[in-house]
KEKE-330526 format. One record per residue (C-alpha): residue in three letters; z, x, y. Coordinates in steps of 0.1 Angstrom, whole numbers, plus 5000, padded with zeros to 4 digits. Layout:
<pts>
ALAZXY/...
</pts>
This chain:
<pts>
UNK500450015000/UNK499150125036/UNK501750185063/UNK499849945084/UNK500349665059/UNK503949775055/UNK504549665094/UNK504349265095/UNK505449255136/UNK501949435143/UNK502049425182/UNK497649395177/UNK498249025158/UNK496749135128/UNK498448955102/UNK497848605120/UNK494148695117/UNK494048815089/UNK495748505069/UNK492948275088/UNK489848485076/UNK491548455043/UNK491848085047/UNK488548035057/UNK487248245028/UNK488948025004/UNK487747715021/UNK484147805018/UNK484747934981/UNK486047544972/UNK482747444981/UNK481347324946/UNK477847334939/UNK477947064919/UNK480846854898/UNK481047074868/UNK479046884836/UNK477146634858/UNK475946844884/UNK476346594910/UNK474146684943/UNK472646984929/UNK469447074930/UNK467147014901/UNK464647304888/UNK461347294909/UNK458947314883/UNK460047104854/UNK462546914863/UNK463046714833/UNK464246834794/UNK462846594761/UNK466446674742/UNK467346604706/UNK470646474702/UNK473246524671/UNK473446154667/UNK472246074631/UNK472145704636/UNK468645554628/UNK468445344657/UNK468645614683/UNK466145854665/UNK463945934695/UNK464146204722/UNK466046134753/UNK465146274791/UNK467546454810/UNK467446614846/UNK467647014844/UNK469647174874/UNK468247464892/UNK470847664879/UNK469647604842/UNK466547594847/UNK465947974834/UNK468147894803/UNK467047544795/UNK463647624778/UNK462347474746/UNK464647524713/UNK467447654729/UNK471047454718/UNK472647214753/UNK475947004758/UNK474646614772/UNK476546374782/UNK475746054756/UNK476345694762/UNK476845654797/UNK475945284811/UNK473345234832/UNK476045104861/UNK477645474862/UNK474845654889/UNK476245864917/UNK474346034937/UNK471145954920/UNK472546074887/UNK473945924853/UNK477445974851/UNK480045944822/UNK479545914783/UNK480546174756/UNK479746534755/UNK477746584727/UNK475046904711/UNK471446864709/UNK468647114711/UNK465947124741/UNK462447034725/UNK460746994755/UNK460247084794/UNK458546814814/UNK457546744851/UNK458546394848/UNK459546114828/UNK458745814807/UNK461945634819/UNK462345504851/UNK465945484859/UNK468345794873/UNK468846024844/UNK472046214837/UNK471946624840/UNK472446884810/UNK475746944808/UNK475147294800/UNK473447554779/UNK475547634749/UNK472947954744/UNK470048074751/UNK468748144716/UNK465747944711/UNK466647824677/UNK464447534672/UNK460647624670/UNK457847414674/UNK456947454637/UNK460747374623/UNK460547054647/UNK457846954627/UNK458547004594/UNK462146824602/UNK460146544618/UNK457946524587/UNK461046544564/UNK462946244581/UNK460045994581/UNK459446114543/UNK463446004531/UNK463645724558/UNK466345924580/UNK466646034608/UNK465246384627/UNK468946484639/UNK470246454604/UNK467446684590/UNK468246934620/UNK471946934606/UNK470447074575/UNK467647284587/UNK469647514617/UNK473047634605/UNK475547604633/UNK476247894656/UNK478048194653/UNK478348404690/UNK479448704670/UNK476148734649/UNK474248614678/UNK474948874704/UNK474349144675/UNK470249254677/UNK468249204648/UNK466549554633/UNK462549654643/UNK460349454619/UNK459249714589/UNK455749784586/UNK453849594556/UNK454049734523/UNK451649834499/UNK450249584478/UNK452249594444/UNK450649664411/UNK450449344385/UNK452849494359/UNK454549264339/UNK452148954356/UNK449549134330/UNK450948914304/UNK449548584318/UNK445848514320/UNK445648474355/UNK448548674367/UNK446948964386/UNK444148734403/UNK447448504414/UNK448848874430/UNK445348964445/UNK444648644460/UNK448348674480/UNK447549054489/UNK444148954504/UNK445348664525/UNK444648404505/UNK446648064497/UNK446847994459/UNK448947734447/UNK450147734410/UNK452747564387/UNK454447914366/UNK455347874329/UNK457448184329/UNK458048364297/UNK461148384281/UNK463548714288/UNK464448894323/UNK461348984337/UNK460848654353/UNK462948804384/UNK461149104387/UNK457648884388/UNK458748644417/UNK459449034435/UNK455949144428/UNK454648814441/UNK456648784472/UNK455649204480/UNK451749064475/UNK452448804505/UNK454049064527/UNK451649314523/UNK448949104536/UNK450949124568/UNK452848774562/UNK455948614549/UNK457448484520/UNK459948244509/UNK461848174476/UNK464547894471/UNK466547914438/UNK469447694424/UNK472347884428/UNK473948214440/UNK473648384405/UNK469748314404/UNK469648444439/UNK471748744433/UNK468948864404/UNK466148784428/UNK467648984455/UNK468249324431/UNK464549284420/UNK463449274457/UNK465749534463/UNK464749764438/UNK460749704447/UNK460649704480/UNK463749874493/UNK466749794515/UNK466449524545/UNK462949414539/UNK463649084527/UNK467348844541/UNK469448634514/UNK470648284528/UNK473348194502/UNK476648024513/UNK478748284491/UNK477848534524/UNK479848344549/UNK479048204582/UNK478748474605/UNK476648714576/UNK474048394572/UNK473648344605/UNK473048684614/UNK470448714584/UNK469048354594/UNK468648484633/UNK466748834620/UNK464448584602/UNK463948364634/UNK463448674652/UNK460748834631/UNK462849144618/UNK462748994583/UNK459548834569/UNK461248784534/UNK463548504527/UNK465348464493/UNK468048184492/UNK469647854478/UNK468647494486/UNK469547534521/UNK466747804526/UNK464047544523/UNK463947544559/UNK464347914567/UNK462147974595/UNK459848264584/UNK456948384605/UNK453348384593/UNK454748174561/UNK451848294533/UNK454048204502/UNK456447944492/UNK458447944458/UNK460647704439/UNK462247814408/UNK463347614385/UNK462647264402/UNK464147004381/UNK467847194385/UNK469946924402/UNK471147164428/UNK467747194447/UNK468446814459/UNK470646774488/UNK473246554488/UNK473946484526/UNK471446234545/UNK468846194545/UNK469046364503/UNK465446544507/UNK464646714475/UNK463447124480/UNK460147094458/UNK459246794488/UNK460047024517/UNK458047304501/UNK455247094498/UNK455146954531/UNK455247354539/UNK452547434523/UNK450247164531/UNK451547194569/UNK450847584569/UNK448547614547/UNK450147874526/UNK450248014491/UNK452647794467/UNK454247854434/UNK456347654412/UNK458047854386/UNK460747804356/UNK460847854318/UNK460847474317/UNK457947204335/UNK458546924351/UNK456946584352/UNK456546664388/UNK455146974382/UNK452646864354/UNK451346584381/UNK450746874404/UNK448547054379/UNK446846674367/UNK446046594401/UNK444546914409/UNK446447044437/UNK448047324415/UNK446547544388/UNK448647664360/UNK449847974356/UNK450948094319/UNK450648324292/UNK448448314254/UNK450148214226/UNK450348544218/UNK452448624240/UNK454348314237/UNK454848394202/UNK455648744209/UNK458348694238/UNK460048354222/UNK462848344192/UNK462348164165/UNK464247844171/UNK465247604142/UNK466647274138/UNK469247074120/UNK469146704118/UNK471046404110/UNK470046444071/UNK470946794068/UNK474146714085/UNK474846444058/UNK474446704029/UNK476146994044/UNK479547014030/UNK480447304059/UNK479347034085/UNK481346754069/UNK484346994073/UNK483847194102/UNK481246984120/UNK478947334122/UNK476047334093/UNK475847614071/UNK472647734089/UNK474147754121/UNK477247974102/UNK474548214090/UNK473048264121/UNK476148334140/UNK477048584111/UNK473848764115/UNK473648744150/UNK477048894152/UNK476049214137/UNK473749324165/UNK474949184196/UNK476548884214/UNK476048514197/UNK475548234228/UNK476847854221/UNK475947614242/UNK478047344244/UNK476947024264/UNK479546884291/UNK482046584284/UNK481846234298/UNK478146194293/UNK477645804287/UNK474645774260/UNK471745604258/UNK470845284235/UNK468145414214/UNK467145294180/UNK468945394147/UNK466045484128/UNK463445634147/UNK465745734182/UNK462645584204/UNK464845474238/UNK465945104239/UNK464044974270/UNK463544614289/UNK460744394280/UNK460244324318/UNK460444664339/UNK461044904310/UNK464544984324/UNK467245114299/UNK469344874280/UNK472844914280/UNK475644704262/UNK478644684288/UNK480344404268/UNK479644564234/UNK477544284221/UNK475244174254/UNK472144414259/UNK471244434298/UNK468944604317/UNK470344914336/UNK467444834366/UNK467044434366/UNK470044314348/UNK467744094328/UNK469444024290/UNK467944134263/UNK468543894234/UNK466843954202/UNK465744314208/UNK463644514180/UNK462244874184/UNK458744884197/UNK457645174174/UNK459245054140/UNK460444774147/UNK464244784139/UNK466944574154/UNK469444844148/UNK470345024176/UNK472645344184/UNK474845554201/UNK476445864193/UNK477946174209/UNK479746434184/UNK482846614196/UNK481746944213/UNK485347084221/UNK486447084184/UNK483547244173/UNK483647544201/UNK487647554188/UNK486247584149/UNK484147844158/UNK487048084171/UNK489047994136/UNK486348124116/UNK485448434134/UNK489248564142/UNK488248914149/UNK485648834175/UNK486348854208/UNK485248464227/UNK484248404264/UNK483948124285/UNK481348024312/UNK481847674324/UNK482247504356/UNK485947634364/UNK484748014360/UNK481348084354/UNK480448424340/UNK476948624357/UNK476948884326/UNK478348984294/UNK477949304272/UNK475849364244/UNK478649394225/UNK479149134194/UNK481248844210/UNK480948474209/UNK479648324242/UNK480447944247/UNK479347804278/UNK478147454290/UNK474947414301/UNK473247614331/UNK476547854330/UNK475148074304/UNK475548484311/UNK473048694309/UNK473748964281/UNK473149304284/UNK469849344264/UNK469548994255/UNK471748714229/UNK471048824193/UNK471548464185/UNK472548124202/UNK473347824189/UNK472247474208/UNK475247214198/UNK475246854202/UNK472246764206/UNK472746404211/UNK474646464240/UNK472346574259/UNK469246324247/UNK471546014252/UNK472246024282/UNK471445684303/UNK468445874326/UNK464845844325/UNK464746224329/UNK467446264294/UNK464846434275/UNK463146634304/UNK466446784311/UNK467946834277/UNK464547044267/UNK465147224302/UNK468347314294/UNK467447414258/UNK464547664270/UNK467247834294/UNK469547904270/UNK466648054244/UNK464948204274/UNK467948454272/UNK467848524236/UNK466048824223/UNK462148784212/UNK461248654176/UNK460349044168/UNK463849174183/UNK465248914155/UNK466348674180/UNK467448324166/UNK468147974182/UNK469647664162/UNK469447354173/UNK471347044166/UNK469346784167/UNK466946534154/UNK463846724145/UNK461446444148/UNK462446414186/UNK459746514210/UNK461646744230/UNK463146904199/UNK459646984188/UNK458647084223/UNK461547354219/UNK460247474186/UNK456447544195/UNK457847684228/UNK455647404247/UNK457347254274/UNK453947204293/UNK452946984267/UNK456246794266/UNK455646714301/UNK452246634300/UNK452746344273/UNK456146234296/UNK453446184325/UNK451246024304/UNK453845744293/UNK455145734329/UNK452145634345/UNK451845374314/UNK454945234322/UNK455345274360/UNK457745524363/UNK457745804389/UNK456546024399/UNK453545824392/UNK455245524414/UNK457245604441/UNK461045454441/UNK463745384466/UNK467345274458/UNK468945024483/UNK473345044476/UNK476044834491/UNK478144554484/UNK476544234473/UNK475844044499/UNK474644344520/UNK472144444502/UNK471044094497/UNK470644024535/UNK469044364539/UNK466244334514/UNK465843994527/UNK465444154563/UNK462844444551/UNK459144404556/UNK458244594526/UNK454744674512/UNK452944374498/UNK452744554461/UNK456444634463/UNK458344534433/UNK462344494435/UNK464544534404/UNK467744404404/UNK470244394418/UNK472844514394/UNK476644634397/UNK477144984401/UNK480345094377/UNK483445134399/UNK484445464412/UNK487845634400/UNK490445664431/UNK492045974416/UNK488646144411/UNK487646414440/UNK485046264464/UNK481846424462/UNK478646354488/UNK477246024478/UNK479845874457/UNK480945474464/UNK484245364480/UNK487045404455/UNK487945054439/UNK484644854460/UNK482244654441/UNK478744784448/UNK475444674437/UNK471644884435/UNK468544734435/UNK465444964427/UNK462044914449/UNK459145024433/UNK455545124447/UNK452545194433/UNK450945584448/UNK449745534482/UNK452545284494/UNK455245534495/UNK455445594530/UNK454745224539/UNK457945164519/UNK459945454535/UNK458745324569/UNK459844964565/UNK463545064548/UNK464245294579/UNK462845044605/UNK464944784587/UNK467945014589/UNK467445084619/UNK467344744631/UNK470344624612/UNK472244914626/UNK471444834664/UNK472844484659/UNK476344624646/UNK475744694610/UNK478744534591/UNK478944644554/UNK477344934546/UNK474145014529/UNK472845324513/UNK469345394513/UNK467745654491/UNK464145754485/UNK463145914454/UNK466545884440/UNK467046144410/UNK469345924387/UNK467645594383/UNK468745524345/
</pts>
């Protein structure tokens, strides 16, 4: 402190003058340039004073853009694609100084800057710019709009799935410089496929081939995916790979790192955590990284100059998003391939009916190996049916046939043995007792159920089916059987006390196991990879999987079996698979021949004859009884729409953990299925969306849930 400041009684009068100056400066500083968050009285941006915003409000009747005034101070920051905060819900009477005020602060994205507005009244001002990082590109906005329309949802809901939450620390860090394009890879193990080298060559040359790839069993599929990505990067374009879970993503990640090195691709999985995941996502959006591997949410990854989209194992339920509007990764990637005119690869060891339809329509070409390569790579598959079980003393005593015992003994001499045990809780579908043909309704071909043991009811349209007879053999006898799985696994442990037993399931999933002799008991989808492959595998209780009340029961059982059998050594190395299921059934025969494509083609032909998806398009409408009836009466459905039902839905157990999509505990709901022929899917989605929007604008009432292409229709 100076000596002048120490003398308050300065004869020159400096103290009062300084105080007056301070008061004047404070008075001027308190003059607001604009009222915070309303910008009352603030000047607007000179060139484009209007910002068109999509607000984070997922209700259907508000599925539109809203115009806001841009204050001059936010002119530079409020660019298209950035996150903003806006006032929403202000009444038309809350106008001061020519600006609308009031309402609740919510998040949104600027999609466009305009010179004027279509709205004639006063506009509210942008409350603020959250971040100057443009995270919503025009391409991503167009994709989100297409997905929302296809699934009768709102744009805001899709953007919630497409754009991850902001992380300020990740956003503040710069992304690395983009690496130069790598050299085109050698075909490698793609030589095993008839058109494999040609597919890689087309990608490396800048082409956009579309293929449905039936991968050979064994561990090489991850390396083959990496080579397809590398070929796309060599053309100067980007690639996107979507896989079912983090374990599979880790294998593809390791294969890409081994082929291309570190820093060439981004890994987008939930296991990475919010900061790392957002940092990786930003590197992709900024163009620093051109290749992405990730789980379901990565289907919206903003890859620049997209040249290839890949979906691995599209039959896995993990690819179906549980949050509104519940899109499927396969359909999103199909939209991206059509919009960006890029390559498309749908791969897996099995083949879904949707994949077979892509080939049947000519949209994609098959990419498979010849039979000689299949016989060399696939294990020997043996079956055990009900007749053999009835005659087998060991099977009656321990519920495990002699052939399975022998396969386990032989396999343990050279390595681990996999035992696949179906999950508990499958509700069996009714089928003919003699020929195992599924029992279906004569009116709509839906699955028959017996909720009151004696009365047969259709699970789709709810009609009774008296006097049922099998359409294939004429038998009037039905069957619903599940063999206990837990006891079978316990018997295995007692039978081989000197062998270590490891389990892999929902609570504890193993990623890999050593190549030493051991019993590995796993539920479907949780099978760990064994070093050098399993010596043998047992696929137990086939009826527990084939008897599910689901249109996809046979397809899903074959997919699960094929995945497990693909982890077993090839037939030339002594690999053996024993499946406990009726040998005459179509999925079992397809596994024995290792012909998932042929099974999918036959399923597609049968569904086309019966009018089942994916040949037809379906939607489900669920809710309380009165609400469903009122909704269907108000919806202007296409003229060719067929309404099946409604039928009651099972009550939700209040003690069970809630999952997305579960019904409210204790409430009685019904479900109606709407079916339209090919070409009317968009009209059906539009009609349901319009009816739901009109209903919500009137105040709603009881909830009604709409789902386009429900994965489980019974």
